[in-house]
N, CA, C and O atoms as a GROMACS GRO file, in nm:
protein
  332
    1MET      N    1  11.157   2.835   6.074
    1MET     CA    2  11.094   2.745   6.168
    1MET      C    3  10.954   2.710   6.119
    1MET      O    4  10.890   2.785   6.046
    2ASN      N    5  10.910   2.595   6.160
    2ASN     CA    6  10.777   2.547   6.121
    2ASN      C    7  10.673   2.599   6.222
    2ASN      O    8  10.652   2.538   6.326
    3ASN      N    9  10.610   2.711   6.190
    3ASN     CA   10  10.512   2.771   6.279
    3ASN      C   11  10.380   2.695   6.281
    3ASN      O   12  10.294   2.722   6.365
    4LYS      N   13  10.363   2.602   6.190
    4LYS     CA   14  10.239   2.526   6.186
    4LYS      C   15  10.240   2.411   6.286
    4LYS      O   16  10.134   2.357   6.320
    5ASP      N   17  10.356   2.375   6.334
    5ASP     CA   18  10.367   2.269   6.433
    5ASP      C   19  10.317   2.323   6.568
    5ASP      O   20  10.361   2.429   6.612
    6LYS      N   21  10.225   2.251   6.632
    6LYS     CA   22  10.165   2.298   6.758
    6LYS      C   23  10.269   2.318   6.868
    6LYS      O   24  10.265   2.415   6.942
    7PHE      N   25  10.362   2.224   6.876
    7PHE     CA   26  10.465   2.232   6.980
    7PHE      C   27  10.551   2.357   6.962
    7PHE      O   28  10.577   2.430   7.058
    8ILE      N   29  10.595   2.382   6.839
    8ILE     CA   30  10.676   2.500   6.809
    8ILE      C   31  10.597   2.627   6.838
    8ILE      O   32  10.652   2.723   6.893
    9ALA      N   33  10.472   2.628   6.802
    9ALA     CA   34  10.386   2.745   6.828
    9ALA      C   35  10.373   2.770   6.977
    9ALA      O   36  10.374   2.886   7.021
   10GLN      N   37  10.362   2.664   7.057
   10GLN     CA   38  10.352   2.679   7.203
   10GLN      C   39  10.482   2.737   7.260
   10GLN      O   40  10.479   2.824   7.346
   11ILE      N   41  10.594   2.688   7.211
   11ILE     CA   42  10.724   2.738   7.258
   11ILE      C   43  10.738   2.886   7.223
   11ILE      O   44  10.779   2.966   7.307
   12GLN      N   45  10.704   2.921   7.100
   12GLN     CA   46  10.715   3.060   7.058
   12GLN      C   47  10.622   3.150   7.139
   12GLN      O   48  10.660   3.262   7.174
   13ALA      N   49  10.502   3.103   7.170
   13ALA     CA   50  10.409   3.180   7.252
   13ALA      C   51  10.466   3.200   7.392
   13ALA      O   52  10.454   3.308   7.449
   14GLU      N   53  10.526   3.097   7.448
   14GLU     CA   54  10.585   3.106   7.582
   14GLU      C   55  10.702   3.204   7.583
   14GLU      O   56  10.716   3.283   7.676
   15ILE      N   57  10.786   3.198   7.481
   15ILE     CA   58  10.898   3.292   7.470
   15ILE      C   59  10.847   3.436   7.462
   15ILE      O   60  10.900   3.525   7.528
   16LYS      N   61  10.746   3.457   7.382
   16LYS     CA   62  10.688   3.590   7.368
   16LYS      C   63  10.630   3.637   7.501
   16LYS      O   64  10.645   3.754   7.539
   17SER      N   65  10.564   3.547   7.573
   17SER     CA   66  10.506   3.580   7.703
   17SER      C   67  10.615   3.620   7.802
   17SER      O   68  10.600   3.717   7.877
   18ILE      N   69  10.724   3.546   7.804
   18ILE     CA   70  10.835   3.576   7.894
   18ILE      C   71  10.897   3.711   7.860
   18ILE      O   72  10.927   3.790   7.950
   19LYS      N   73  10.915   3.738   7.731
   19LYS     CA   74  10.974   3.865   7.690
   19LYS      C   75  10.885   3.983   7.727
   19LYS      O   76  10.935   4.092   7.757
   20MET      N   77  10.755   3.962   7.726
   20MET     CA   78  10.661   4.070   7.756
   20MET      C   79  10.647   4.095   7.907
   20MET      O   80  10.610   4.205   7.948
   21ASN      N   81  10.677   3.996   7.988
   21ASN     CA   82  10.665   4.006   8.133
   21ASN      C   83  10.805   4.026   8.192
   21ASN      O   84  10.885   3.932   8.192
   22GLN      N   85  10.835   4.146   8.240
   22GLN     CA   86  10.968   4.178   8.288
   22GLN      C   87  11.012   4.088   8.404
   22GLN      O   88  11.128   4.048   8.412
   23GLU      N   89  10.920   4.058   8.493
   23GLU     CA   90  10.955   3.974   8.608
   23GLU      C   91  10.997   3.834   8.562
   23GLU      O   92  11.099   3.781   8.609
   24ARG      N   93  10.921   3.775   8.473
   24ARG     CA   94  10.956   3.642   8.421
   24ARG      C   95  11.085   3.648   8.341
   24ARG      O   96  11.167   3.555   8.347
   25TRP      N   97  11.104   3.756   8.266
   25TRP     CA   98  11.227   3.772   8.187
   25TRP      C   99  11.348   3.778   8.280
   25TRP      O  100  11.450   3.714   8.255
   26LEU      N  101  11.336   3.856   8.389
   26LEU     CA  102  11.444   3.868   8.485
   26LEU      C  103  11.473   3.733   8.551
   26LEU      O  104  11.589   3.696   8.567
   27GLU      N  105  11.370   3.661   8.589
   27GLU     CA  106  11.388   3.528   8.647
   27GLU      C  107  11.463   3.436   8.551
   27GLU      O  108  11.551   3.361   8.592
   28ASN      N  109  11.428   3.443   8.424
   28ASN     CA  110  11.492   3.360   8.322
   28ASN      C  111  11.640   3.398   8.308
   28ASN      O  112  11.726   3.311   8.297
   29MET      N  113  11.669   3.528   8.308
   29MET     CA  114  11.807   3.574   8.295
   29MET      C  115  11.891   3.532   8.417
   29MET      O  116  12.006   3.490   8.402
   30LEU      N  117  11.832   3.543   8.536
   30LEU     CA  118  11.903   3.500   8.657
   30LEU      C  119  11.930   3.350   8.654
   30LEU      O  120  12.038   3.305   8.694
   31TYR      N  121  11.834   3.274   8.607
   31TYR     CA  122  11.852   3.129   8.593
   31TYR      C  123  11.967   3.100   8.498
   31TYR      O  124  12.052   3.015   8.526
   32GLU      N  125  11.970   3.169   8.384
   32GLU     CA  126  12.078   3.147   8.288
   32GLU      C  127  12.213   3.183   8.346
   32GLU      O  128  12.312   3.113   8.322
   33LEU      N  129  12.221   3.291   8.423
   33LEU     CA  130  12.346   3.330   8.488
   33LEU      C  131  12.393   3.222   8.586
   33LEU      O  132  12.511   3.188   8.590
   34LYS      N  133  12.300   3.169   8.664
   34LYS     CA  134  12.335   3.063   8.759
   34LYS      C  135  12.387   2.940   8.685
   34LYS      O  136  12.484   2.878   8.728
   35MET      N  137  12.323   2.904   8.577
   35MET     CA  138  12.368   2.788   8.500
   35MET      C  139  12.507   2.811   8.442
   35MET      O  140  12.589   2.720   8.440
   36GLN      N  141  12.534   2.933   8.395
   36GLN     CA  142  12.666   2.964   8.341
   36GLN      C  143  12.772   2.958   8.451
   36GLN      O  144  12.882   2.909   8.427
   37GLU      N  145  12.739   3.007   8.571
   37GLU     CA  146  12.832   3.000   8.682
   37GLU      C  147  12.863   2.856   8.718
   37GLU      O  148  12.979   2.822   8.745
   38ARG      N  149  12.763   2.771   8.720
   38ARG     CA  150  12.785   2.629   8.750
   38ARG      C  151  12.872   2.564   8.643
   38ARG      O  152  12.961   2.485   8.674
   39PHE      N  153  12.847   2.599   8.518
   39PHE     CA  154  12.926   2.545   8.409
   39PHE      C  155  13.071   2.590   8.421
   39PHE      O  156  13.163   2.509   8.407
   40ASP      N  157  13.091   2.719   8.448
   40ASP     CA  158  13.226   2.772   8.463
   40ASP      C  159  13.299   2.706   8.579
   40ASP      O  160  13.417   2.673   8.567
   41ALA      N  161  13.229   2.685   8.690
   41ALA     CA  162  13.291   2.620   8.806
   41ALA      C  163  13.330   2.478   8.772
   41ALA      O  164  13.435   2.430   8.815
   42GLY      N  165  13.249   2.410   8.694
   42GLY     CA  166  13.281   2.274   8.651
   42GLY      C  167  13.404   2.271   8.562
   42GLY      O  168  13.487   2.181   8.574
   43GLU      N  169  13.417   2.370   8.474
   43GLU     CA  170  13.534   2.377   8.388
   43GLU      C  171  13.659   2.397   8.471
   43GLU      O  172  13.762   2.334   8.446
   44ASP      N  173  13.652   2.486   8.573
   44ASP     CA  174  13.767   2.512   8.658
   44ASP      C  175  13.809   2.386   8.733
   44ASP      O  176  13.928   2.355   8.740
   45SER      N  177  13.712   2.314   8.789
   45SER     CA  178  13.748   2.196   8.866
   45SER      C  179  13.803   2.086   8.773
   45SER      O  180  13.892   2.011   8.813
   46GLU      N  181  13.751   2.077   8.652
   46GLU     CA  182  13.803   1.980   8.556
   46GLU      C  183  13.946   2.016   8.518
   46GLU      O  184  14.033   1.929   8.509
   47ARG      N  185  13.971   2.145   8.497
   47ARG     CA  186  14.106   2.191   8.464
   47ARG      C  187  14.202   2.158   8.579
   47ARG      O  188  14.314   2.113   8.555
   48ASN      N  189  14.157   2.180   8.703
   48ASN     CA  190  14.241   2.151   8.819
   48ASN      C  191  14.273   2.002   8.829
   48ASN      O  192  14.385   1.964   8.861
   49ARG      N  193  14.173   1.917   8.801
   49ARG     CA  194  14.198   1.772   8.804
   49ARG      C  195  14.300   1.733   8.697
   49ARG      O  196  14.387   1.650   8.721
   50THR      N  197  14.288   1.792   8.580
   50THR     CA  198  14.382   1.763   8.472
   50THR      C  199  14.523   1.807   8.509
   50THR      O  200  14.620   1.734   8.487
   51ILE      N  201  14.534   1.926   8.567
   51ILE     CA  202  14.665   1.976   8.608
   51ILE      C  203  14.727   1.883   8.713
   51ILE      O  204  14.846   1.852   8.705
   52LEU      N  205  14.648   1.840   8.810
   52LEU     CA  206  14.701   1.750   8.913
   52LEU      C  207  14.749   1.618   8.853
   52LEU      O  208  14.850   1.564   8.896
   53LYS      N  209  14.676   1.566   8.754
   53LYS     CA  210  14.718   1.443   8.687
   53LYS      C  211  14.850   1.464   8.615
   53LYS      O  212  14.939   1.378   8.620
   54LEU      N  213  14.863   1.578   8.547
   54LEU     CA  214  14.988   1.607   8.476
   54LEU      C  215  15.105   1.619   8.572
   54LEU      O  216  15.214   1.569   8.543
   55ILE      N  217  15.084   1.685   8.684
   55ILE     CA  218  15.190   1.700   8.783
   55ILE      C  219  15.232   1.565   8.838
   55ILE      O  220  15.350   1.535   8.850
   56THR      N  221  15.133   1.482   8.872
   56THR     CA  222  15.161   1.349   8.926
   56THR      C  223  15.242   1.266   8.828
   56THR      O  224  15.340   1.202   8.866
   57ARG      N  225  15.201   1.265   8.702
   57ARG     CA  226  15.273   1.188   8.601
   57ARG      C  227  15.414   1.242   8.579
   57ARG      O  228  15.509   1.165   8.562
   58ALA      N  229  15.428   1.374   8.580
   58ALA     CA  230  15.561   1.434   8.563
   58ALA      C  231  15.651   1.396   8.679
   58ALA      O  232  15.769   1.367   8.658
   59GLN      N  233  15.597   1.395   8.801
   59GLN     CA  234  15.676   1.357   8.918
   59GLN      C  235  15.715   1.210   8.912
   59GLN      O  236  15.827   1.174   8.948
   60GLN      N  237  15.625   1.125   8.865
   60GLN     CA  238  15.654   0.982   8.853
   60GLN      C  239  15.767   0.957   8.753
   60GLN      O  240  15.843   0.861   8.767
   61ARG      N  241  15.777   1.043   8.654
   61ARG     CA  242  15.881   1.028   8.552
   61ARG      C  243  16.009   1.102   8.590
   61ARG      O  244  16.107   1.101   8.516
   62GLY      N  245  16.007   1.165   8.707
   62GLY     CA  246  16.126   1.234   8.755
   62GLY      C  247  16.151   1.369   8.691
   62GLY      O  248  16.265   1.416   8.687
   63ALA      N  249  16.046   1.432   8.641
   63ALA     CA  250  16.061   1.562   8.575
   63ALA      C  251  16.101   1.669   8.677
   63ALA      O  252  16.065   1.662   8.795
   64ASP      N  253  16.175   1.766   8.630
   64ASP     CA  254  16.219   1.878   8.713
   64ASP      C  255  16.099   1.962   8.752
   64ASP      O  256  16.019   2.001   8.668
   65HIS      N  257  16.087   1.990   8.881
   65HIS     CA  258  15.974   2.066   8.936
   65HIS      C  259  15.959   2.202   8.867
   65HIS      O  260  15.848   2.241   8.832
   66THR      N  261  16.068   2.272   8.847
   66THR     CA  262  16.062   2.406   8.785
   66THR      C  263  16.016   2.397   8.641
   66THR      O  264  15.942   2.484   8.594
   67ALA      N  265  16.059   2.295   8.571
   67ALA     CA  266  16.019   2.278   8.431
   67ALA      C  267  15.870   2.247   8.421
   67ALA      O  268  15.802   2.296   8.331
   68VAL      N  269  15.820   2.166   8.513
   68VAL     CA  270  15.677   2.132   8.513
   68VAL      C  271  15.594   2.259   8.536
   68VAL      O  272  15.494   2.281   8.467
   69ILE      N  273  15.635   2.341   8.631
   69ILE     CA  274  15.563   2.465   8.659
   69ILE      C  275  15.567   2.558   8.537
   69ILE      O  276  15.465   2.616   8.500
   70ALA      N  277  15.683   2.570   8.476
   70ALA     CA  278  15.696   2.656   8.358
   70ALA      C  279  15.607   2.606   8.245
   70ALA      O  280  15.542   2.686   8.177
   71ASP      N  281  15.604   2.475   8.223
   71ASP     CA  282  15.521   2.417   8.117
   71ASP      C  283  15.372   2.440   8.143
   71ASP      O  284  15.298   2.476   8.052
   72LEU      N  285  15.329   2.417   8.268
   72LEU     CA  286  15.188   2.439   8.302
   72LEU      C  287  15.148   2.586   8.286
   72LEU      O  288  15.042   2.617   8.232
   73ALA      N  289  15.235   2.675   8.332
   73ALA     CA  290  15.206   2.819   8.320
   73ALA      C  291  15.195   2.858   8.173
   73ALA      O  292  15.107   2.936   8.135
   74ASP      N  293  15.283   2.804   8.091
   74ASP     CA  294  15.281   2.836   7.948
   74ASP      C  295  15.158   2.776   7.880
   74ASP      O  296  15.090   2.844   7.803
   75PHE      N  297  15.129   2.650   7.908
   75PHE     CA  298  15.019   2.580   7.841
   75PHE      C  299  14.884   2.642   7.877
   75PHE      O  300  14.800   2.663   7.789
   76TYR      N  301  14.863   2.670   8.006
   76TYR     CA  302  14.734   2.722   8.052
   76TYR      C  303  14.728   2.875   8.054
   76TYR      O  304  14.626   2.934   8.090
   77ASP      N  305  14.837   2.938   8.016
   77ASP     CA  306  14.847   3.085   8.014
   77ASP      C  307  14.812   3.142   8.152
   77ASP      O  308  14.728   3.231   8.166
   78ILE      N  309  14.880   3.088   8.253
   78ILE     CA  310  14.863   3.134   8.391
   78ILE      C  311  14.999   3.170   8.446
   78ILE      O  312  15.101   3.141   8.385
   79SER      N  313  15.000   3.235   8.562
   79SER     CA  314  15.127   3.272   8.624
   79SER      C  315  15.196   3.148   8.679
   79SER      O  316  15.133   3.045   8.703
   80LYS      N  317  15.327   3.160   8.699
   80LYS     CA  318  15.401   3.048   8.758
   80LYS      C  319  15.355   3.023   8.901
   80LYS      O  320  15.355   2.909   8.948
   81ALA      N  321  15.315   3.129   8.971
   81ALA     CA  322  15.265   3.114   9.108
   81ALA      C  323  15.136   3.033   9.109
   81ALA      O  324  15.117   2.947   9.195
   82GLU      N  325  15.047   3.059   9.014
   82GLU     CA  326  14.922   2.984   9.005
   82GLU      C  327  14.950   2.839   8.966
   82GLU      O  328  14.887   2.746   9.018
   83ALA      N  329  15.044   2.821   8.875
   83ALA     CA  330  15.081   2.685   8.833
   83ALA      C  331  15.138   2.609   8.950
   83ALA      O  332  15.176   2.493   8.936
   0.00000   0.00000   0.00000
């Protein structure tokens, strides 16, 4: 990294300050956990939307209900009940 750049030096100083202050470090870790939870929730809802689209298209084409469930369970590595 270019330590001579003022902006980079400021970022590194802030990171060092956060690491040295347990309260700020904990706040940062909690923030990161919350962001990961939001990201994970978004992935789940996107997966659910995709599954619903696949089911709708399969039904429009007259696909067998049991076969659609088996395919979804296999593709997403989930139980047939969840599918």
